[in-house]
TIKOLRO-799809 format. One record per residue (C-alpha): x, y, z; residue number from 0; residue in three letters. Coordinates in nm, 2 decimals, padded with zeros to 4 digits. Example, Ala and Ser with C-alpha at 12.3 -4.5 7.8 and 13.67 -1.06 7.14 Angstrom:
# TIKOLRO-799809
<pt u="01.23" v="-00.45" w="00.78" seq="0" type="ALA"/>
<pt u="01.37" v="-00.11" w="00.71" seq="1" type="SER"/>
This chain:
# TIKOLRO-799809
<pt u="-03.02" v="-23.84" w="-01.23" seq="0" type="UNK"/>
<pt u="-02.85" v="-23.72" w="-01.55" seq="1" type="UNK"/>
<pt u="-02.53" v="-23.85" w="-01.63" seq="2" type="UNK"/>
<pt u="-02.22" v="-23.60" w="-01.63" seq="3" type="UNK"/>
<pt u="-01.99" v="-23.55" w="-01.88" seq="4" type="UNK"/>
<pt u="-01.65" v="-23.33" w="-01.74" seq="5" type="UNK"/>
<pt u="-01.44" v="-23.12" w="-01.95" seq="6" type="UNK"/>
<pt u="-01.10" v="-23.15" w="-01.79" seq="7" type="UNK"/>
<pt u="-00.81" v="-22.89" w="-01.90" seq="8" type="UNK"/>
<pt u="-00.47" v="-23.00" w="-01.91" seq="9" type="UNK"/>
<pt u="-00.14" v="-22.80" w="-01.88" seq="10" type="UNK"/>
<pt u="-00.02" v="-22.60" w="-02.18" seq="11" type="UNK"/>
<pt u="00.34" v="-22.65" w="-02.11" seq="12" type="UNK"/>
<pt u="00.52" v="-22.99" w="-02.15" seq="13" type="UNK"/>
<pt u="00.64" v="-22.96" w="-01.83" seq="14" type="UNK"/>
<pt u="00.37" v="-23.03" w="-01.56" seq="15" type="UNK"/>
<pt u="00.27" v="-22.69" w="-01.43" seq="16" type="UNK"/>
<pt u="00.01" v="-22.76" w="-01.14" seq="17" type="UNK"/>
<pt u="-00.02" v="-22.40" w="-01.08" seq="18" type="UNK"/>
<pt u="-00.23" v="-22.37" w="-01.38" seq="19" type="UNK"/>
<pt u="-00.48" v="-22.66" w="-01.24" seq="20" type="UNK"/>
<pt u="-00.75" v="-22.50" w="-00.98" seq="21" type="UNK"/>
<pt u="-00.73" v="-22.66" w="-00.67" seq="22" type="UNK"/>
<pt u="-01.10" v="-22.80" w="-00.69" seq="23" type="UNK"/>
<pt u="-01.05" v="-23.02" w="-01.00" seq="24" type="UNK"/>
<pt u="-00.88" v="-23.32" w="-00.84" seq="25" type="UNK"/>
<pt u="-01.18" v="-23.34" w="-00.58" seq="26" type="UNK"/>
<pt u="-01.44" v="-23.29" w="-00.86" seq="27" type="UNK"/>
<pt u="-01.29" v="-23.59" w="-01.11" seq="28" type="UNK"/>
<pt u="-01.21" v="-23.80" w="-00.81" seq="29" type="UNK"/>
<pt u="-01.48" v="-24.04" w="-00.90" seq="30" type="UNK"/>
<pt u="-01.44" v="-24.06" w="-01.25" seq="31" type="UNK"/>
<pt u="-01.31" v="-24.41" w="-01.42" seq="32" type="UNK"/>
<pt u="-01.39" v="-24.35" w="-01.79" seq="33" type="UNK"/>
<pt u="-01.18" v="-24.09" w="-01.98" seq="34" type="UNK"/>
<pt u="-01.20" v="-23.99" w="-02.35" seq="35" type="UNK"/>
<pt u="-00.84" v="-23.88" w="-02.44" seq="36" type="UNK"/>
<pt u="-00.62" v="-23.81" w="-02.72" seq="37" type="UNK"/>
<pt u="-00.32" v="-24.03" w="-02.59" seq="38" type="UNK"/>
<pt u="-00.35" v="-24.26" w="-02.33" seq="39" type="UNK"/>
<pt u="-00.01" v="-24.22" w="-02.20" seq="40" type="UNK"/>
<pt u="-00.01" v="-23.85" w="-02.15" seq="41" type="UNK"/>
<pt u="-00.38" v="-23.88" w="-02.00" seq="42" type="UNK"/>
<pt u="-00.23" v="-24.13" w="-01.75" seq="43" type="UNK"/>
<pt u="00.07" v="-23.93" w="-01.69" seq="44" type="UNK"/>
<pt u="-00.14" v="-23.60" w="-01.58" seq="45" type="UNK"/>
<pt u="-00.42" v="-23.79" w="-01.36" seq="46" type="UNK"/>
<pt u="-00.13" v="-23.94" w="-01.18" seq="47" type="UNK"/>
<pt u="-00.01" v="-23.55" w="-01.13" seq="48" type="UNK"/>
<pt u="-00.33" v="-23.41" w="-00.99" seq="49" type="UNK"/>
<pt u="-00.45" v="-23.75" w="-00.84" seq="50" type="UNK"/>
<pt u="-00.15" v="-23.92" w="-00.71" seq="51" type="UNK"/>
<pt u="-00.40" v="-24.21" w="-00.53" seq="52" type="UNK"/>
<pt u="-00.61" v="-24.28" w="-00.85" seq="53" type="UNK"/>
<pt u="-00.61" v="-24.65" w="-00.92" seq="54" type="UNK"/>
<pt u="-00.51" v="-24.61" w="-01.30" seq="55" type="UNK"/>
<pt u="-00.58" v="-25.00" w="-01.36" seq="56" type="UNK"/>
<pt u="-00.94" v="-24.93" w="-01.27" seq="57" type="UNK"/>
<pt u="-00.96" v="-24.65" w="-01.50" seq="58" type="UNK"/>
<pt u="-01.08" v="-24.72" w="-01.89" seq="59" type="UNK"/>
<pt u="-00.91" v="-24.49" w="-02.17" seq="60" type="UNK"/>
<pt u="-01.08" v="-24.42" w="-02.48" seq="61" type="UNK"/>
<pt u="-00.94" v="-24.26" w="-02.79" seq="62" type="UNK"/>
<pt u="-01.08" v="-23.92" w="-02.91" seq="63" type="UNK"/>
<pt u="-00.88" v="-23.76" w="-03.18" seq="64" type="UNK"/>
<pt u="-00.94" v="-23.68" w="-03.55" seq="65" type="UNK"/>
<pt u="-00.93" v="-24.05" w="-03.65" seq="66" type="UNK"/>
<pt u="-01.24" v="-24.15" w="-03.39" seq="67" type="UNK"/>
<pt u="-01.55" v="-24.19" w="-03.62" seq="68" type="UNK"/>
<pt u="-01.89" v="-24.07" w="-03.49" seq="69" type="UNK"/>
<pt u="-02.00" v="-24.45" w="-03.46" seq="70" type="UNK"/>
<pt u="-01.75" v="-24.50" w="-03.23" seq="71" type="UNK"/>
<pt u="-01.84" v="-24.16" w="-03.05" seq="72" type="UNK"/>
<pt u="-02.18" v="-24.30" w="-03.00" seq="73" type="UNK"/>
<pt u="-02.06" v="-24.60" w="-02.86" seq="74" type="UNK"/>
<pt u="-01.89" v="-24.44" w="-02.59" seq="75" type="UNK"/>
<pt u="-02.18" v="-24.27" w="-02.44" seq="76" type="UNK"/>
<pt u="-02.39" v="-24.62" w="-02.47" seq="77" type="UNK"/>
<pt u="-02.09" v="-24.79" w="-02.31" seq="78" type="UNK"/>
<pt u="-02.08" v="-24.61" w="-02.03" seq="79" type="UNK"/>
<pt u="-02.34" v="-24.79" w="-01.84" seq="80" type="UNK"/>
<pt u="-02.46" v="-24.51" w="-01.63" seq="81" type="UNK"/>
<pt u="-02.12" v="-24.38" w="-01.51" seq="82" type="UNK"/>
<pt u="-01.99" v="-24.01" w="-01.57" seq="83" type="UNK"/>
<pt u="-01.72" v="-23.96" w="-01.81" seq="84" type="UNK"/>
<pt u="-01.44" v="-23.71" w="-01.83" seq="85" type="UNK"/>
<pt u="-01.27" v="-23.59" w="-02.15" seq="86" type="UNK"/>
<pt u="-00.90" v="-23.48" w="-02.08" seq="87" type="UNK"/>
<pt u="-00.75" v="-23.24" w="-02.34" seq="88" type="UNK"/>
<pt u="-00.38" v="-23.30" w="-02.47" seq="89" type="UNK"/>
<pt u="-00.32" v="-22.93" w="-02.38" seq="90" type="UNK"/>
<pt u="-00.54" v="-22.67" w="-02.26" seq="91" type="UNK"/>
<pt u="-00.91" v="-22.68" w="-02.27" seq="92" type="UNK"/>
<pt u="-01.12" v="-22.95" w="-02.44" seq="93" type="UNK"/>
<pt u="-01.29" v="-22.89" w="-02.75" seq="94" type="UNK"/>
<pt u="-01.13" v="-22.56" w="-02.79" seq="95" type="UNK"/>
<pt u="-00.86" v="-22.63" w="-03.12" seq="96" type="UNK"/>
<pt u="-00.90" v="-22.97" w="-02.97" seq="97" type="UNK"/>
<pt u="-01.12" v="-23.25" w="-03.04" seq="98" type="UNK"/>
<pt u="-01.44" v="-23.36" w="-02.86" seq="99" type="UNK"/>
<pt u="-01.74" v="-23.11" w="-02.97" seq="100" type="UNK"/>
<pt u="-01.89" v="-23.39" w="-03.16" seq="101" type="UNK"/>
<pt u="-01.92" v="-23.61" w="-02.84" seq="102" type="UNK"/>
<pt u="-02.02" v="-23.30" w="-02.61" seq="103" type="UNK"/>
<pt u="-02.28" v="-23.24" w="-02.88" seq="104" type="UNK"/>
<pt u="-02.44" v="-23.57" w="-02.87" seq="105" type="UNK"/>
<pt u="-02.42" v="-23.57" w="-02.51" seq="106" type="UNK"/>
<pt u="-02.64" v="-23.28" w="-02.48" seq="107" type="UNK"/>
<pt u="-02.90" v="-23.43" w="-02.74" seq="108" type="UNK"/>
<pt u="-02.87" v="-23.76" w="-02.50" seq="109" type="UNK"/>
<pt u="-02.97" v="-23.53" w="-02.18" seq="110" type="UNK"/>
<pt u="-02.62" v="-23.55" w="-02.03" seq="111" type="UNK"/>
<pt u="-02.52" v="-23.28" w="-01.78" seq="112" type="UNK"/>
<pt u="-02.18" v="-23.12" w="-01.95" seq="113" type="UNK"/>
<pt u="-01.95" v="-22.96" w="-01.72" seq="114" type="UNK"/>
<pt u="-01.67" v="-22.78" w="-01.82" seq="115" type="UNK"/>
<pt u="-01.39" v="-22.73" w="-01.57" seq="116" type="UNK"/>
<pt u="-01.18" v="-22.39" w="-01.50" seq="117" type="UNK"/>
<pt u="-00.83" v="-22.44" w="-01.69" seq="118" type="UNK"/>
<pt u="-00.57" v="-22.24" w="-01.90" seq="119" type="UNK"/>
<pt u="-00.66" v="-22.17" w="-02.29" seq="120" type="UNK"/>
<pt u="-00.35" v="-22.07" w="-02.51" seq="121" type="UNK"/>
<pt u="-00.58" v="-21.85" w="-02.70" seq="122" type="UNK"/>
<pt u="-00.74" v="-21.67" w="-02.42" seq="123" type="UNK"/>
<pt u="-00.40" v="-21.62" w="-02.25" seq="124" type="UNK"/>
<pt u="-00.24" v="-21.49" w="-02.58" seq="125" type="UNK"/>
<pt u="-00.53" v="-21.25" w="-02.67" seq="126" type="UNK"/>
<pt u="-00.54" v="-21.13" w="-02.30" seq="127" type="UNK"/>
<pt u="-00.14" v="-21.06" w="-02.35" seq="128" type="UNK"/>
<pt u="-00.16" v="-20.91" w="-02.65" seq="129" type="UNK"/>
<pt u="-00.30" v="-20.58" w="-02.67" seq="130" type="UNK"/>
<pt u="-00.49" v="-20.63" w="-02.98" seq="131" type="UNK"/>
<pt u="-00.90" v="-20.62" w="-02.99" seq="132" type="UNK"/>
<pt u="-01.03" v="-20.86" w="-02.74" seq="133" type="UNK"/>
<pt u="-01.42" v="-20.75" w="-02.83" seq="134" type="UNK"/>
<pt u="-01.39" v="-20.89" w="-03.17" seq="135" type="UNK"/>
<pt u="-01.16" v="-21.18" w="-03.29" seq="136" type="UNK"/>
<pt u="-01.11" v="-21.51" w="-03.46" seq="137" type="UNK"/>
<pt u="-00.95" v="-21.81" w="-03.44" seq="138" type="UNK"/>
<pt u="-00.81" v="-22.00" w="-03.73" seq="139" type="UNK"/>
<pt u="-00.64" v="-22.29" w="-03.63" seq="140" type="UNK"/>
<pt u="-00.34" v="-22.45" w="-03.84" seq="141" type="UNK"/>
<pt u="-00.30" v="-22.26" w="-04.16" seq="142" type="UNK"/>
<pt u="-00.28" v="-22.46" w="-04.50" seq="143" type="UNK"/>
<pt u="00.02" v="-22.68" w="-04.55" seq="144" type="UNK"/>
<pt u="00.04" v="-22.61" w="-04.95" seq="145" type="UNK"/>
<pt u="00.22" v="-22.26" w="-04.96" seq="146" type="UNK"/>
<pt u="00.03" v="-22.06" w="-05.20" seq="147" type="UNK"/>
<pt u="-00.32" v="-22.13" w="-05.05" seq="148" type="UNK"/>
<pt u="-00.12" v="-22.03" w="-04.69" seq="149" type="UNK"/>
<pt u="00.01" v="-21.71" w="-04.83" seq="150" type="UNK"/>
<pt u="-00.34" v="-21.64" w="-04.95" seq="151" type="UNK"/>
<pt u="-00.50" v="-21.69" w="-04.60" seq="152" type="UNK"/>
<pt u="-00.24" v="-21.49" w="-04.44" seq="153" type="UNK"/>
<pt u="-00.33" v="-21.18" w="-04.69" seq="154" type="UNK"/>
<pt u="-00.69" v="-21.23" w="-04.61" seq="155" type="UNK"/>
<pt u="-00.65" v="-21.27" w="-04.24" seq="156" type="UNK"/>
<pt u="-00.45" v="-20.92" w="-04.29" seq="157" type="UNK"/>
<pt u="-00.75" v="-20.76" w="-04.50" seq="158" type="UNK"/>
<pt u="-01.03" v="-20.88" w="-04.25" seq="159" type="UNK"/>
<pt u="-00.85" v="-20.76" w="-03.95" seq="160" type="UNK"/>
<pt u="-00.83" v="-20.39" w="-04.09" seq="161" type="UNK"/>
<pt u="-01.19" v="-20.43" w="-04.23" seq="162" type="UNK"/>
<pt u="-01.36" v="-20.54" w="-03.93" seq="163" type="UNK"/>
<pt u="-01.12" v="-20.43" w="-03.65" seq="164" type="UNK"/>
<pt u="-01.10" v="-20.83" w="-03.58" seq="165" type="UNK"/>
<pt u="-00.79" v="-20.97" w="-03.42" seq="166" type="UNK"/>
<pt u="-00.72" v="-21.27" w="-03.62" seq="167" type="UNK"/>
<pt u="-00.54" v="-21.57" w="-03.42" seq="168" type="UNK"/>
<pt u="-00.39" v="-21.86" w="-03.58" seq="169" type="UNK"/>
<pt u="-00.08" v="-22.14" w="-03.52" seq="170" type="UNK"/>
<pt u="00.15" v="-22.39" w="-03.70" seq="171" type="UNK"/>
<pt u="00.32" v="-22.71" w="-03.56" seq="172" type="UNK"/>
<pt u="00.63" v="-22.59" w="-03.38" seq="173" type="UNK"/>
<pt u="00.84" v="-22.71" w="-03.66" seq="174" type="UNK"/>
<pt u="00.67" v="-22.46" w="-03.92" seq="175" type="UNK"/>
<pt u="00.68" v="-22.17" w="-03.67" seq="176" type="UNK"/>
<pt u="01.02" v="-22.00" w="-03.86" seq="177" type="UNK"/>
<pt u="00.88" v="-22.08" w="-04.19" seq="178" type="UNK"/>
<pt u="00.58" v="-21.87" w="-04.10" seq="179" type="UNK"/>
<pt u="00.73" v="-21.62" w="-03.94" seq="180" type="UNK"/>
<pt u="00.95" v="-21.55" w="-04.24" seq="181" type="UNK"/>
<pt u="00.61" v="-21.55" w="-04.46" seq="182" type="UNK"/>
<pt u="00.43" v="-21.28" w="-04.23" seq="183" type="UNK"/>
<pt u="00.73" v="-21.04" w="-04.23" seq="184" type="UNK"/>
<pt u="00.76" v="-21.07" w="-04.63" seq="185" type="UNK"/>
<pt u="00.35" v="-21.05" w="-04.72" seq="186" type="UNK"/>
<pt u="00.22" v="-20.83" w="-04.44" seq="187" type="UNK"/>
<pt u="00.20" v="-20.44" w="-04.43" seq="188" type="UNK"/>
<pt u="00.50" v="-20.31" w="-04.21" seq="189" type="UNK"/>
<pt u="00.22" v="-20.11" w="-04.00" seq="190" type="UNK"/>
<pt u="00.03" v="-20.43" w="-03.92" seq="191" type="UNK"/>
<pt u="00.04" v="-20.54" w="-03.57" seq="192" type="UNK"/>
<pt u="00.18" v="-20.89" w="-03.51" seq="193" type="UNK"/>
<pt u="00.18" v="-21.05" w="-03.16" seq="194" type="UNK"/>
<pt u="00.39" v="-21.40" w="-03.07" seq="195" type="UNK"/>
<pt u="00.32" v="-21.61" w="-02.80" seq="196" type="UNK"/>
<pt u="00.56" v="-21.89" w="-02.71" seq="197" type="UNK"/>
<pt u="00.55" v="-22.13" w="-02.42" seq="198" type="UNK"/>
<pt u="00.24" v="-21.99" w="-02.25" seq="199" type="UNK"/>
<pt u="00.25" v="-22.07" w="-01.89" seq="200" type="UNK"/>
<pt u="00.61" v="-22.25" w="-01.91" seq="201" type="UNK"/>
<pt u="00.93" v="-22.07" w="-01.75" seq="202" type="UNK"/>
<pt u="01.06" v="-21.94" w="-02.10" seq="203" type="UNK"/>
<pt u="00.71" v="-21.81" w="-02.18" seq="204" type="UNK"/>
<pt u="00.77" v="-21.48" w="-02.40" seq="205" type="UNK"/>
<pt u="00.46" v="-21.27" w="-02.55" seq="206" type="UNK"/>
<pt u="00.56" v="-20.98" w="-02.78" seq="207" type="UNK"/>
<pt u="00.37" v="-20.75" w="-03.00" seq="208" type="UNK"/>
<pt u="00.52" v="-20.53" w="-03.26" seq="209" type="UNK"/>
<pt u="00.46" v="-20.38" w="-03.58" seq="210" type="UNK"/>
<pt u="00.57" v="-20.61" w="-03.88" seq="211" type="UNK"/>
<pt u="00.86" v="-20.33" w="-03.95" seq="212" type="UNK"/>
<pt u="01.01" v="-20.37" w="-03.58" seq="213" type="UNK"/>
<pt u="00.99" v="-20.75" w="-03.59" seq="214" type="UNK"/>
<pt u="01.25" v="-20.74" w="-03.92" seq="215" type="UNK"/>
<pt u="01.48" v="-20.60" w="-03.65" seq="216" type="UNK"/>
<pt u="01.43" v="-20.86" w="-03.39" seq="217" type="UNK"/>
<pt u="01.55" v="-21.22" w="-03.34" seq="218" type="UNK"/>
<pt u="01.32" v="-21.47" w="-03.18" seq="219" type="UNK"/>
<pt u="01.37" v="-21.83" w="-03.17" seq="220" type="UNK"/>
<pt u="01.07" v="-22.02" w="-03.26" seq="221" type="UNK"/>
<pt u="01.20" v="-22.37" w="-03.30" seq="222" type="UNK"/>
<pt u="01.04" v="-22.68" w="-03.12" seq="223" type="UNK"/>
<pt u="00.84" v="-22.40" w="-02.93" seq="224" type="UNK"/>
<pt u="00.44" v="-22.40" w="-02.92" seq="225" type="UNK"/>
<pt u="00.36" v="-22.05" w="-03.02" seq="226" type="UNK"/>
<pt u="00.02" v="-21.87" w="-03.14" seq="227" type="UNK"/>
<pt u="00.03" v="-21.58" w="-03.39" seq="228" type="UNK"/>
<pt u="-00.21" v="-21.26" w="-03.36" seq="229" type="UNK"/>
<pt u="-00.26" v="-21.00" w="-03.60" seq="230" type="UNK"/>
<pt u="-00.44" v="-20.68" w="-03.67" seq="231" type="UNK"/>
<pt u="-00.36" v="-20.41" w="-03.93" seq="232" type="UNK"/>
<pt u="-00.42" v="-20.06" w="-03.80" seq="233" type="UNK"/>
């Protein structure tokens, strides 16, 4: 039988919101004892919430993040000793704006069965709620840290969104949200639509789409709050 690699979604909010985890997932992953995770402490906390009876002392947790080398990833599959494994995302779905794709590709090459499990994706939730084009869109992840490069990217996103009728999706670490918002308001055409999706799935969730001109009249607190930004120039 082919070994199985389960892609296990996590909650989006810092609070554990178990309503976003489908009920079939605990039963599906209950037999797993090997997990590939960004941060072991958070993964243990998540597993204890969805599987209260799991013997964590019997589980192995291997780091899978931006610092994990290709050699380490290859060793994880070799060291599985015929056992199934699971990738747990830090938030949302594994391999989507999160590490893991290199290991998944290698698993395919080694004839593992890769099983994606259903869960919340902030990108999809924000796009669904934005009112912007869901037929053509691009996710760019984090913007460049350099201020001039970031401005260049913003202008490029706006141009492409107009020429291709394509929604542009991007993000920043929470501590840079307000700086990014200021740049968007100063750089973009007043008619460009901007959606700001904050704290998705949390009680404080806010999703609003306005023209840049209208955003200049609004106040929104983005400090220390996970957010996605979606843009489409009309």
